C-alpha positions as CSV (number, residue, x, y, z in Angstrom):
1,X,10.2,-12.1,-4.8
2,X,7.4,-9.5,-2.8
3,X,8.1,-5.7,-4.7
4,X,8.4,-4.3,-0.8
5,X,11.6,-6.7,-0.1
6,X,12.9,-6.7,-3.6
7,X,13.1,-2.2,-3.2
8,X,14.8,-2.4,0.4
9,X,17.1,-5.3,-1.3
10,X,17.9,-2.7,-3.5
11,X,18.1,-0.4,-1.4
12,X,20.9,-2.1,0.6
13,X,22.6,-3.8,-1.8
14,X,23.2,-0.2,-3.7
15,X,23.0,2.2,-0.8
16,X,20.9,4.4,-2.8
17,X,17.8,5.6,-3.2
18,X,18.1,6.9,-6.2
19,X,15.4,6.6,-9.0
20,X,15.7,6.9,-12.7
21,X,13.3,8.1,-15.5
22,X,13.1,5.4,-17.9
23,X,11.2,7.8,-20.8
24,X,12.0,8.0,-24.2
25,X,11.1,12.2,-23.9
26,X,13.3,12.9,-27.7
27,X,13.0,16.5,-26.3
28,X,15.3,15.5,-23.5
29,X,17.8,12.9,-25.7
30,X,18.1,15.0,-28.4
31,X,20.8,16.7,-26.0
32,X,23.2,13.8,-25.8
33,X,25.4,13.4,-28.4
34,X,24.9,10.0,-30.1
35,X,27.3,8.7,-33.6
36,X,25.2,6.7,-35.5
37,X,23.5,10.2,-37.7
38,X,21.9,7.6,-39.3
39,X,19.4,5.8,-36.6
40,X,16.2,6.1,-36.5
41,X,14.7,8.6,-33.6
42,X,12.8,4.6,-31.9
43,X,17.1,3.5,-32.3
44,X,18.3,6.2,-30.9
45,X,16.1,6.0,-28.0
46,X,17.2,2.9,-27.1
47,X,20.7,3.3,-27.8
48,X,19.9,6.6,-25.7
49,X,18.3,4.4,-22.4
50,X,20.7,1.3,-22.2
51,X,23.3,3.3,-21.9
52,X,21.3,5.2,-18.9
53,X,20.5,1.7,-16.9
54,X,24.3,0.4,-18.2
55,X,25.7,3.3,-16.4
56,X,23.4,3.3,-13.4
57,X,22.3,0.1,-12.0
58,X,25.0,0.1,-9.7
59,X,23.5,3.5,-8.5
60,X,20.3,3.2,-8.4
61,X,17.0,1.5,-5.6
62,X,14.7,1.8,-8.7
63,X,13.6,2.5,-12.3
64,X,10.6,4.0,-13.5
65,X,9.3,4.1,-16.9
66,X,6.4,6.5,-17.7
67,X,3.9,4.7,-20.3
68,X,2.6,7.7,-21.2
69,X,6.4,8.4,-23.6
70,X,5.9,5.0,-25.0
71,X,2.2,5.1,-26.1
72,X,3.1,8.1,-27.2
73,X,5.0,6.5,-29.8
74,X,2.8,4.1,-30.7
75,X,3.4,0.6,-31.6
76,X,7.0,0.8,-32.2
77,X,6.9,2.5,-28.5
78,X,5.1,-0.6,-26.7
79,X,7.5,-2.3,-28.6
80,X,10.3,-0.1,-27.3
81,X,9.3,-0.5,-23.5
82,X,9.0,-4.2,-23.9
83,X,12.4,-3.9,-24.8
84,X,13.5,-1.1,-22.2
85,X,12.1,-3.6,-19.6
86,X,13.4,-6.7,-20.4
87,X,17.5,-4.7,-20.0
88,X,16.3,-3.7,-16.7
89,X,18.7,-6.0,-14.5
90,X,16.1,-8.7,-12.0
91,X,17.2,-7.5,-8.8
92,X,15.9,-3.5,-9.4
93,X,12.1,-2.7,-8.9
94,X,10.2,-1.4,-11.8
95,X,7.6,1.0,-11.3
96,X,5.3,1.8,-14.3
97,X,4.6,5.2,-14.2
98,X,0.9,5.1,-15.7
99,X,-1.2,6.9,-13.5
100,X,-4.3,4.7,-15.1
101,X,-7.6,6.4,-13.3
102,X,-9.9,3.5,-15.8
103,X,-12.5,1.7,-13.4
104,X,-13.8,0.0,-16.8
105,X,-9.9,-1.9,-17.6
106,X,-8.8,-1.5,-14.1
107,X,-9.0,-5.5,-13.7
108,X,-7.4,-6.3,-17.9
109,X,-4.5,-3.4,-17.0
110,X,-3.7,-4.8,-13.7
111,X,-3.2,-8.8,-15.0
112,X,-1.5,-6.7,-18.4
113,X,1.1,-5.2,-15.8
114,X,1.1,-7.8,-13.0
115,X,1.5,-10.7,-14.9
116,X,2.7,-10.5,-18.5
117,X,4.8,-7.5,-18.7
118,X,5.9,-9.2,-14.9
119,X,6.1,-4.7,-13.3
120,X,6.7,-3.9,-9.9
121,X,5.0,-1.5,-9.1
122,X,2.2,0.7,-10.7
123,X,1.3,4.2,-10.1
124,X,-2.2,5.0,-10.1
125,X,-4.2,8.1,-9.7
126,X,-7.0,8.1,-6.3
127,X,-9.7,9.9,-7.5
128,X,-11.7,6.8,-8.9
129,X,-11.7,6.1,-4.8
130,X,-11.1,1.8,-3.7
131,X,-13.1,0.2,-6.9
132,X,-10.3,1.6,-9.2
133,X,-7.1,0.1,-6.9
134,X,-8.2,-3.1,-5.6
135,X,-7.7,-5.0,-8.7
136,X,-4.1,-4.0,-8.3
137,X,-3.9,-4.2,-4.8
138,X,-5.4,-7.9,-5.0
139,X,-1.6,-8.6,-6.3
140,X,-0.4,-8.6,-2.5
141,X,3.4,-9.5,-3.8
142,X,2.7,-6.6,-6.4
143,X,3.2,-2.5,-5.2
144,X,1.0,0.7,-5.5
145,X,1.6,3.9,-5.8
146,X,-1.2,6.5,-5.1
147,X,-0.4,10.3,-6.3
148,X,-2.2,12.1,-3.0
149,X,-0.2,15.5,-4.7
150,X,0.9,17.2,-7.8
151,X,4.1,20.1,-8.8
152,X,1.1,21.0,-11.1
153,X,0.2,25.1,-10.5
154,X,-2.8,24.1,-12.4
155,X,-3.9,21.8,-9.3
156,X,-3.3,24.2,-6.1
157,X,-6.8,25.2,-5.8
158,X,-8.1,21.7,-5.9
159,X,-4.6,20.3,-3.1
160,X,-5.5,23.0,-1.1
161,X,-9.2,22.9,-1.2
162,X,-10.6,23.8,1.6
163,X,-7.8,25.6,3.6
164,X,-4.2,24.9,3.2
165,X,-4.3,24.1,6.8
166,X,-6.8,21.6,6.2
167,X,-6.2,20.9,2.6
168,X,-7.3,18.0,0.5
169,X,-4.0,16.2,-0.3
170,X,-3.8,15.6,3.4
171,X,-7.5,14.0,3.4
172,X,-6.5,11.5,0.1
173,X,-3.2,10.7,2.3
174,X,-5.2,9.2,5.1
175,X,-8.0,7.7,2.6
176,X,-6.1,5.7,1.0
177,X,-3.7,4.4,3.9
178,X,-6.9,2.8,4.8
179,X,-6.2,1.0,1.1
180,X,-3.7,-1.4,1.6
181,X,-0.7,-2.4,4.2
182,X,2.7,-0.6,4.3
183,X,4.6,-2.8,2.6
184,X,1.7,-3.1,-0.8
185,X,0.4,1.0,-0.6
186,X,2.7,3.5,-1.0
187,X,2.6,6.8,-1.4
188,X,3.5,9.4,-5.5
189,X,4.4,13.6,-4.0
190,X,5.2,15.9,-6.7
191,X,6.5,19.3,-5.2
192,X,9.7,20.5,-3.7
193,X,7.9,22.3,-0.5
194,X,9.7,20.3,2.0
195,X,6.4,22.0,3.8
196,X,4.4,19.6,2.4
197,X,6.5,15.9,2.4
198,X,6.4,17.6,6.0
199,X,3.1,17.7,6.1
200,X,2.6,14.2,4.6
201,X,5.4,12.4,6.2
202,X,3.4,13.4,10.0
203,X,0.0,12.2,8.1
204,X,1.7,8.6,6.6
205,X,4.6,7.8,9.5
206,X,4.9,4.3,7.8
207,X,4.7,4.9,4.4
208,X,6.9,5.6,1.3
209,X,7.3,8.1,-0.7
210,X,8.1,8.6,-4.3
211,X,8.7,11.9,-5.0
212,X,8.5,13.6,-8.0
213,X,9.0,17.4,-9.3
214,X,11.8,18.1,-6.7
215,X,14.6,19.7,-8.5
216,X,14.2,23.6,-10.0
217,X,16.6,26.1,-11.6
218,X,18.2,27.6,-8.3
219,X,18.4,22.9,-7.7
220,X,15.3,22.9,-4.7
221,X,16.9,22.3,-1.0
222,X,18.0,19.0,-1.1
223,X,18.7,19.2,2.6
224,X,15.0,20.5,3.7
225,X,13.4,17.6,1.5
226,X,15.2,14.7,2.4
227,X,15.0,15.4,6.3
228,X,10.8,16.4,6.1
229,X,10.6,13.4,4.1
230,X,13.1,10.7,5.4
231,X,11.7,8.1,8.4
232,X,13.6,7.6,11.5
233,X,15.8,4.9,10.0
234,X,16.3,7.1,7.0
235,X,14.3,5.5,4.5
236,X,10.5,5.7,3.5
237,X,11.7,7.9,0.7
238,X,12.6,7.5,-3.3
239,X,14.5,10.5,-4.5
240,X,14.2,11.1,-8.9
241,X,17.8,11.3,-10.7
242,X,17.4,14.8,-12.1
243,X,16.5,14.2,-16.5
244,X,19.7,16.9,-17.0
245,X,21.8,14.4,-15.8
246,X,20.7,11.2,-17.7
247,X,22.5,13.7,-20.8
248,X,25.7,13.4,-19.4
249,X,29.1,11.6,-21.0
250,X,29.4,11.0,-17.7
251,X,26.3,9.3,-16.0
252,X,28.0,7.6,-13.5
253,X,30.1,9.8,-11.9
254,X,27.9,12.5,-11.8
255,X,24.7,9.8,-10.0
256,X,27.6,8.7,-7.9
257,X,27.7,12.4,-6.2
258,X,24.2,12.1,-5.9
259,X,24.0,9.6,-4.3
260,X,26.3,10.9,-2.0
261,X,25.5,13.9,-0.9
262,X,22.0,11.7,-0.4
263,X,23.6,9.5,1.9
264,X,25.2,12.1,4.4
265,X,22.0,13.2,4.9
266,X,20.7,10.0,5.7
267,X,23.3,9.8,7.8
268,X,22.7,13.2,10.0
269,X,19.0,12.1,10.3
270,X,19.6,8.7,11.2
271,X,21.9,10.1,14.2
272,X,19.9,12.5,15.0
273,X,16.4,9.9,15.5
274,X,18.4,7.5,16.5
275,X,15.5,5.6,19.0
276,X,13.0,4.1,18.5
277,X,9.0,4.5,19.9
278,X,7.9,1.3,20.9
279,X,4.6,0.8,22.8
280,X,5.0,-0.8,26.0
281,X,2.3,-2.1,28.3
282,X,1.4,0.0,31.9
283,X,-0.2,-2.5,34.1
284,X,-0.1,-5.6,35.3
285,X,-2.4,-8.4,35.5
286,X,-2.6,-11.5,38.0
287,X,-4.1,-13.0,35.1
288,X,-3.3,-12.0,31.4
289,X,-5.2,-12.7,28.6
290,X,-3.0,-14.3,25.7
291,X,-3.6,-11.2,23.6
292,X,-3.4,-8.8,26.5
293,X,-1.4,-6.3,24.6
294,X,-2.7,-6.4,21.6
295,X,-6.6,-5.1,23.4
296,X,-4.4,-2.8,25.4
297,X,-3.0,-1.2,22.4
298,X,-6.4,-1.4,20.2
299,X,-7.6,1.0,22.7
300,X,-4.8,3.1,23.0
301,X,-4.5,4.0,19.3
302,X,-8.6,4.8,19.2
303,X,-9.7,1.8,17.8
304,X,-12.3,1.7,20.5
305,X,-15.1,4.8,20.6
306,X,-17.0,6.1,23.4
307,X,-20.8,7.6,22.0
308,X,-23.9,6.9,19.8
309,X,-22.8,5.3,16.4
310,X,-24.7,3.7,14.1
311,X,-23.4,0.4,12.6
312,X,-23.5,-1.0,9.2
313,X,-26.2,-3.3,10.4
314,X,-28.8,-0.7,11.3
315,X,-28.8,-1.3,15.0
316,X,-26.9,1.7,17.4
317,X,-24.4,1.7,19.5
318,X,-22.8,2.9,22.3
319,X,-19.8,2.6,21.0
320,X,-17.6,1.8,17.8
321,X,-14.6,-0.3,16.7
322,X,-12.6,1.4,14.3
323,X,-10.1,-1.1,13.0
324,X,-8.8,1.0,9.9
325,X,-6.2,2.2,12.0
326,X,-4.3,-1.2,12.9
327,X,-2.4,-0.9,9.1
328,X,-0.7,2.6,10.2
329,X,0.8,0.6,13.4
330,X,3.1,-1.9,12.1
331,X,4.3,-2.9,15.4
332,X,0.4,-3.3,16.0
333,X,-1.0,-4.9,12.5
334,X,2.0,-7.2,13.0
335,X,0.8,-8.5,16.0
336,X,-3.4,-8.8,14.1
337,X,-1.7,-10.6,11.6
338,X,-0.3,-13.3,14.1
339,X,-3.0,-13.6,15.2
340,X,-5.0,-14.5,12.4
341,X,-2.1,-16.7,11.5
342,X,-2.8,-19.2,14.8
343,X,-6.2,-19.6,13.5
344,X,-4.9,-20.3,9.6
345,X,-3.2,-22.3,10.6
346,X,-5.1,-25.1,11.8
347,X,-7.5,-24.8,8.9
348,X,-6.8,-26.7,5.4
349,X,-7.4,-23.6,2.3
350,X,-6.0,-23.4,-0.7
351,X,-6.7,-19.6,-1.1
352,X,-7.6,-16.5,1.1
353,X,-10.5,-13.6,0.7
354,X,-10.9,-10.1,1.8
355,X,-14.0,-9.1,2.4
356,X,-14.4,-5.6,1.1
357,X,-13.2,-2.9,1.8
358,X,-12.3,-3.2,5.8
359,X,-9.9,-6.8,5.3
360,X,-8.6,-6.4,2.2
361,X,-5.4,-5.0,3.9
362,X,-5.3,-8.2,6.0
363,X,-5.9,-11.0,3.9
364,X,-2.9,-9.6,1.6
365,X,-0.3,-9.7,4.8
366,X,-2.1,-12.8,5.6
367,X,-1.3,-13.9,1.6
368,X,2.2,-12.5,2.2
369,X,2.8,-13.9,5.6
370,X,1.5,-17.5,5.0
371,X,2.3,-17.5,0.7
372,X,-1.4,-18.0,-0.2
373,X,-2.7,-16.6,-3.3
374,X,-5.5,-14.0,-3.0
375,X,-8.6,-13.1,-4.0
376,X,-11.5,-10.8,-3.0
377,X,-16.0,-10.9,-3.9
378,X,-16.4,-7.2,-5.7
379,X,-19.3,-5.9,-3.5
380,X,-20.9,-5.3,-6.4
381,X,-20.7,-6.3,-10.0
382,X,-20.1,-2.9,-12.3
383,X,-21.9,-2.5,-15.3
384,X,-19.1,-1.7,-17.5
385,X,-15.5,-3.0,-17.8
386,X,-14.8,-7.8,-17.3
387,X,-18.3,-7.2,-14.8
388,X,-16.2,-10.0,-12.8
389,X,-17.6,-11.1,-9.4
390,X,-14.7,-12.5,-7.6
391,X,-11.4,-10.7,-8.5
392,X,-7.9,-12.9,-8.4
393,X,-6.8,-16.0,-10.2
394,X,-8.9,-19.4,-9.0
395,X,-9.8,-22.3,-10.2
396,X,-13.5,-23.9,-9.3
397,X,-13.6,-25.8,-6.8
398,X,-10.9,-24.6,-4.5
399,X,-10.9,-24.5,-1.1
400,X,-11.4,-20.8,0.1
401,X,-11.2,-18.7,3.9
402,X,-12.8,-15.6,4.3
403,X,-10.7,-12.9,6.3
404,X,-13.2,-9.9,7.3
405,X,-12.3,-7.9,10.4
406,X,-15.6,-8.2,13.0
407,X,-18.8,-10.2,13.6
408,X,-22.0,-8.2,14.8
409,X,-24.4,-10.1,12.2
410,X,-22.5,-12.4,10.0
411,X,-23.8,-10.8,7.2
412,X,-21.1,-9.5,4.5
413,X,-19.3,-11.9,5.6
414,X,-21.7,-14.9,4.6
415,X,-22.7,-12.5,1.5
416,X,-19.2,-12.9,0.8
417,X,-19.3,-16.6,1.0
418,X,-22.7,-16.7,-1.4
419,X,-20.7,-15.3,-4.0
420,X,-17.6,-16.7,-3.6
421,X,-20.0,-20.2,-3.9
422,X,-21.3,-19.3,-6.7
423,X,-18.6,-18.9,-8.3
424,X,-17.7,-22.5,-8.0
425,X,-15.4,-22.0,-4.8
426,X,-16.0,-24.1,-1.4
427,X,-16.2,-22.6,1.3
428,X,-15.8,-24.0,5.3
429,X,-14.5,-21.6,7.6
430,X,-14.9,-17.7,8.2
431,X,-12.4,-15.8,10.5
432,X,-12.0,-12.4,12.5
433,X,-10.7,-10.5,14.4
434,X,-13.9,-9.4,16.9
435,X,-16.4,-11.5,18.0
436,X,-19.5,-9.1,18.8
437,X,-21.1,-12.6,20.1
438,X,-24.7,-12.6,20.5
439,X,-24.5,-16.1,19.1
440,X,-23.8,-14.2,15.5
441,X,-21.6,-17.7,15.6
442,X,-24.2,-20.3,15.9
443,X,-26.0,-18.4,12.7
444,X,-23.1,-18.6,10.8
445,X,-23.4,-22.4,11.5
446,X,-26.6,-23.0,10.6
447,X,-25.7,-21.6,7.1
448,X,-23.1,-24.1,6.9
449,X,-20.1,-22.8,7.8
450,X,-17.4,-22.6,10.3
451,X,-16.2,-18.9,12.8
452,X,-13.5,-18.1,14.4
453,X,-12.2,-14.9,16.5
454,X,-9.3,-14.0,17.9
455,X,-10.5,-12.1,19.8
456,X,-14.5,-11.4,21.5
457,X,-16.2,-7.9,22.7
458,X,-16.3,-10.1,26.5
459,X,-12.6,-10.8,26.4
460,X,-12.1,-7.6,25.4
461,X,-14.3,-5.5,27.7
462,X,-12.5,-7.5,30.9
463,X,-9.3,-6.6,30.2
464,X,-10.3,-2.9,29.5
465,X,-11.6,-2.7,32.7
466,X,-9.2,-4.5,34.7
467,X,-6.2,-2.1,32.9
468,X,-8.2,0.7,33.9
469,X,-8.8,1.8,30.1
470,X,-12.0,2.2,30.4
471,X,-14.6,3.4,33.7
472,X,-17.6,1.6,35.5
473,X,-20.2,3.2,32.7
474,X,-18.2,2.6,30.2
475,X,-18.0,-1.3,31.0
476,X,-21.6,-1.2,31.7
477,X,-22.2,-0.2,27.9
478,X,-19.9,-2.4,26.7
479,X,-21.7,-5.3,28.9
480,X,-24.9,-4.4,28.3
481,X,-24.2,-3.7,24.4
482,X,-23.5,-7.5,24.2
């Protein structure tokens, strides 16, 4: 089951947003009473963590073991982790707190935790960029939590740079949303400052946020934190259980009280925000394009910009198409995926390949929607690590359909196809959202591939002009560029 669905099923089943950290911390465990004084430290930790799981499995939506605590115990600690993972009920998702940040080992580490350990999601640092996170995102049925804010006092100088009004942590939030869909990519936030959480929620309204470090000696203002972070459906937030509750003999009762307190606040949020903002068309056409509403929405959210823009090809256009905003608008992103899917369902293939990096979220969404495995060719082969040209599992001889965002020259799609073919894969078809025209499909055909597009720049131009979205001058710019 995909992590997104598994998480939401657990939230609904247990009516809970609580997450329990399964950390073998001897300092915390030392305050928990155990009968067997002769047991080894590993045995005592296992007994305690097993008790925590037993007492909380009906009260939480996820478990989050921290890899570092197990590594600190050596090989015996990693063996303990394997046993603890086996004790977690299959229907409750597992988020491995790893904060992995090593480009050299990303691919093999992703394979180890997702394929061997069967972990549902992982936490990562963002500072190595998408290159480091991409090997984890190639697993479309798993989750990736990107750290964007920490409660560590020493991080303030970096997180709030250059100003508190325009802090670096918000830039991280905005950037990482382009890496994956809301169903796959999530945020991790460490703070008990409700204003910070509010800013992050405003910047990422569709993302689920895993909270950290919200509890203090005075017990943080839980109501303010929840109201700042919950979405209008009363979800979108994962709340940690305080560590001191995990050493109580009556864990079940204590966690139940916390769960009920959170749910009361959730009900208040839902009551206050019991409306849903939906985009609706405001024009009527005598002759409408089949994707008329999609075209208008792409314009309305700012995917089409006018000015002087240098394209990746080096050409200068009087407009720029920025499709990265789509994935932060679920209603529109769903329509985009369905439009791609209409074309893909007519084709024959074994796997879907996204072209880095703009089309990776779309390829991930299509992989989940159509139930086809996903791979992608790297932009460049690293001189370290596994030096893989293709990320993801595949077999030589399989047929792969390429998904890209826009065709201007076709260079990126053709280069991607070449990399895939050099690894023994067969490429017949390339599918994009927008075709810039100017004969690019014919050039792709000459390279031996079929090109398909959901929209053409001509169709977009005529629809926007007919609707009054663009004026005559803008219309002429678009027509001339084509």
